[in-house]
N, C-alpha and C positions, 0 to 999 in steps of 0.2 A: 678750339679743341676743348672738347669736354672734360672735366676733372678726372673722371675715369676710363677716360681712353686706354686702351690697352691692356686693361685688368680682364683676365678671361676666368669666366665662373662657369663650372660645370655645374648645372640646375638639375639636382634629381628629386625636386621638391612638387606637389602637389596639392592644391585644392587652394587652400587661401593664406596661412600663415608664411611659407617658403616662397611661394610665388609673388606676395607682397613685397618681400624683402629683394627678390632679384630686380622686380619691374623697378623699385627704386633705384636699384644700381645702374639697369639698364637705361632709366631716364636720364642718368648722366652720364652715359657714355662706355659702360661695363659691355664687354662683349657675353652675353649671357648666351649660352648654349643649352636649351632646355630639351632634357633628353626622358625621352617618355616610352612607355612599353608600347611594342607594335600593336597596332588594330585598335586598341581601345584609348590609349594615351592616358593623360592627365583625367582622374576620375570627374573633376569638374567639366570636362567636356560633354558628358549627359546630364548637368545641371540647366535648368530652366531658368529666366526663358530664352527663348529660340529666335533668332532670325532666318529663316530658312532652316538650315539642317546645323546650323554654327549657334553654339552656346553664348548668349550675352555674358554671362557669368563668367566663362572662360576668359573670353576677349575683352571684358574689362580688367584683368589683372596679368595679361602677358603681353603687352605690347611689347615693342622695340626688343624682341626676343626670337631667336631662332630655334626651331624643332627638328632634332633629329629621333630616331626611335632606335632603340635598344634593349634587348632581350636579357636581361641581366642572371636569368635562370641557366643560359648557356655560356659554359666556359670561354668559347671565343669571342663572347661579349665581353665578360669579365676582364679579358686579357686587353680587349682592346680600349675599355672604358681606364685600364692602368698606363697604358700608353698614353692615353689623352692626358691624366693628371700628372704626367711627365713635363706636360709643354703649359699646364694651367696653374692658376694662382689661388683659385678659390674651388673649393667643394660644398655645395648646400643640399642638404637634406632635411625632410622632415619626417621620415619614417621612426616608427616607435624603435627605442632605443634595444640595441641586437642585432637590429635586421641588417645593417650593412655587414656587421660582422659575420654574421652565418655568410653572406656572399663571399667574406674573404676582404672585404673593402671598407672595413671600418677606419678610423683616423691611425690606428697604430699600423695597420697595414699598408696605407697611403702614406704615410711618412717616411717611411722606409724607402718609398720608391723617390718621393720628393718632399725632402725635408724643409722645404720653404712652402710647403702647402700650407695653404688656412682652410680646416674644417671646420665649417657651421653646420650643428645639429640643432634644429630647431623641433620639441618634441613636446608632450604634454605635460610631463612633471621633470623634464631633465634628464640626464645620465647619472644620477646618482640619487639615493635616497630610497625609503622603503616603499615609495609610489613607482619608482622608476617603468616597472614593467607594465603599470595599465595602459589602457587605451583613453584617449579623451578626445573631447570636441568642443568647441567654441562654449557651448551650453554648460558643460560640464566644470571647465575652468570659471566661468563665471559664477558658478554656483560654491564652488569649493573656495573661491580666491574673495568670496565676501560681497563682491560688489553687487549680487543681487538682492542682499540683504539690506541694503541702503537704499535701495532703486523701488521706484513706485510711490503711489498716493499714501499720505500719511494713515497709519492705521489699518492698510492694504496690504495685499499679498507681496512676496518678494516678486522682483519682474527681472526679466530679463532686458540687458540693455539693447536697443533697436536694433544697432549695427555690432557687427562680429568683433567686439574689443577685445575678447580671448585671443583670437586669430591674429588681428590686426597689431594690437601691442606687441605681441612676439613676435612678428613680422618687423616690426620698427625696430623693437630691441635686436635682434638678430641683425638688421641691416648698421646699427650704430656698434655692435659687435665685430663685424667682419670689418668695417673702417677702422676701428681701434686696432685690431691687429693687421692691419695692412700698414697702418702708420708704424707700428711696432717693427714689422717686418723691414720697412724701408730703412730704419736706425740699424738695426742689428741681425739682418739676415734670417730670422727665425720666423719658421711658421708656426701655427699653434692650433688648438681646439677650440672652438666658440660653442658653449653649451648655454642654451636657451630654453627654459622650461615655461611654458604657458602660463602655470600657476605661480611661478615666481613673478612673472609681470603682472598678474593680476594683482599679487601683494602690494608690488612697487607703486601701483597707482592708485593705491587706495587713499593715499592722500593724508586730508585731516582725520578720516574716520580713524584711522589705527592712533594717531596722536591724542583725538579725545580720548579714547578708551584709555590707553595707557595713563593720561594725566587724571582723568576723575573716576575711571572706572566703570563708566554706563555704557551699556551696548548701544553702538549707534544702530537708529532703525531709519527705515523709509521716511522722509520728509516731503513728498511729492515736489515741488517745484522751488521750495525755499531753501537758502543757505543754513548751516545749522548753526551759523555764529556770527554772520553779518545781516544787519535789516534795517530798513527793508530791502529785500534782495529776492524776488520772485514773482511770480505771474498774479495780476490785478485783473478783477472783472468789467471790461468796458463793456459798452451798451452792444456789441457785435464779435464778441469775444473774446480774448485775453493779450494783455499787453506785459511785456517784461520789463520791469525797473530795476535797476542795480543803485542804490543810494548807497555806497560803499564807506561813505564817512559823514561826520558831523554836517562837514561845509556842504555837502551833495543833499543831507537830509533837511537841513535847515532851507535850501533853494527848493527842495520837493514840496516843503510845507507853503511857502510861499506861492509856488505855481498852483497848489490845490487851493489856495485862498483858506488855510486852514493854518494860520501861524502860531494859533494856542498852542497847537499841538508841540511847538517847539520848547515852549516854559512848560508843558506836561510832565510830572515827576514821572510818571511811568515810562516816558520815550526821552529822558534828558540825556541818554548816552547809549552807544551802540549795545552794550551788555544789557542794559535796561530794556529796551525796545526788543532784544531777542528773548529776554525774559518773558515779556508781556505780548508775543508777536502775535497768539490768536485774538487779543483784544484789537491790536492795531489793524491787522488784516481785516476786520468787520468796518472799522472809521473808513480805510483807505480804499475798500471796495465799494462804498457807499458814495463814494466821490466820484470814484473812476466810472461806474455804471452811467454815469449823465453824457458821457461823449462816447465817441466812436475811436474804435483804436487810431486809424489814420490820424483824427485829431490829436489825440494824445500822443502818439507819435512824434507831431509837429511841434506841439507846446515844449514837449521834454526836451527834444534835441535843440529847440533855440535857446534852451535853459542850459544845455551843457549836460544835461542828466543822462549816463546810459541807459538807453533804452532799446527795445525789440520788439516786433511781431513775432510769433509762433510760427514759422513759414513752413509750410507744405513742401513736399520734394520739388514740385511742379514751378513755385515760385521760387526755391532757391535757384534751380537752373537758369529762371530767366532775370534773377537780380542782377540791376546793372552791376554792382561790385564785383558779382562773380564773373561777369563777360569783361570786366575791364582788367579782372588779374587773370583771364584765361585759364579760368577753372573748369569750363567745359569746352573739351577740343573736338574737332571733326576728323575721323578716319575713314580712309577707305578700304574696306575688307575686299579683297579677291573673290571672295564668296557670298558674304553676307550685304557686302554694299556698303553706301554711305552708312555712318553710325557715330555718335558721339561717345566720349569717356571722359573722366575727370581728368584735371590737366595735371600740372606738376607744383605742388605746393610750394616748395623750396625757389626762392628767386635768387639767384646768383649775379652778381653784377659783371664779372668777368668771366665765367664760362658756365651759361645758364643751361639746365637741363632741358627737355624736349621731348614731345610725343611724337614719333618721327614715322614709325610702322607699324602696321596692325598685328594681332597676335596672329602667329604661325598657323597652317594647315598643320595636321598630325603629320610628324616626319617630313616635310615641306624642303628641310636643309640638309638632309641625311648624308648625301652623295657632297653637297657643298662643303659641307662640315669636314668630311672625312678625305676629302681631294686637300682641301686647304690647311687643317690640322697636322694630318699624317702622310700626307702625299699620297694617299692611296688612287689608283688607277680604276675605271670602270670595273676590268675583270675581277679585282681584288674586292670591292664592294658587292660586284652580284656573286661571288662565293660567299661573302658574309651573309646575303639573303638567302642563299640555297642552304645554308646552315642552321637559319632562323634565328639568327644573332643580331639582326637589325630589322 
């Protein structure tokens, strides 16, 4: 049995942050009922690339879920949703604050129906504060949250992180929030609201950038591939590209100097300590690049790994997918979709020894499980379901 087996989640979220959270819950056994608007569904169903008529974007985020359609603009659909809430554990949504309240389905409304309900809201700026009503996308919170200001080449323009970390980190924190609330409810019987703002999450992952500013008053800037306070800890130019080296302490620094046949650097006053190496990082970079350019990436990786010095190539995505470590850890798995056919998706990154998660079913077709869910959860007959369809509720 998976650890979240039996946890019923009504998932109203769409695109990325919310679906990422519900995907993580689904991988570990939660019963995710993905509720989508009729005819169009989750916005991301229209995002490329496509396999036939199916969005690979959508399919990569919605495995292990079931889909039903529900038109929350219709009263019959709202009433139906409220009945489902009575039997659910979690409601997950990532609408702009106030949207669910307009439907009469906000936390205050739903907790009256089911006091044990856990209501998880994932929005751009959270449900309080002066920016609460502002719309947001990933790039908006990356910009406002500071991460773009420290990303990119040194002296270059601020740069968006290549992956959608604004959405994904919010999805991760929303998952944590739901699990915390579930644990609290197990002990007390109380449900609660989980309020996750994407901007908050970006601030939470700024890590040492905030501490560096608060301690020394210097505003952090982009530094390319190097670390702001550990040296050498960056990319170096080999004969055929770049190799990453992380010599994170004096012991590794001495090993690196010996490997590079530059033991003189160990005793060079400019590089005697990590603080001095960081202070003189540009001079050191020139010296080390002059050595690294004499061999290929593969040659250096062999020497560095044998010496126990952390190192890596800068892999492109095709190399990541085919990396033996990634394959050994089942981080790319095969799925068969009823329309798109054979496809590959990322695997489950959390490895549990007793109750592991798994990627078992492909992303659902729009409304694929509407009748199944209404029959299973509420005991509706085919005639009742047909009436809801006639009303435009589903």
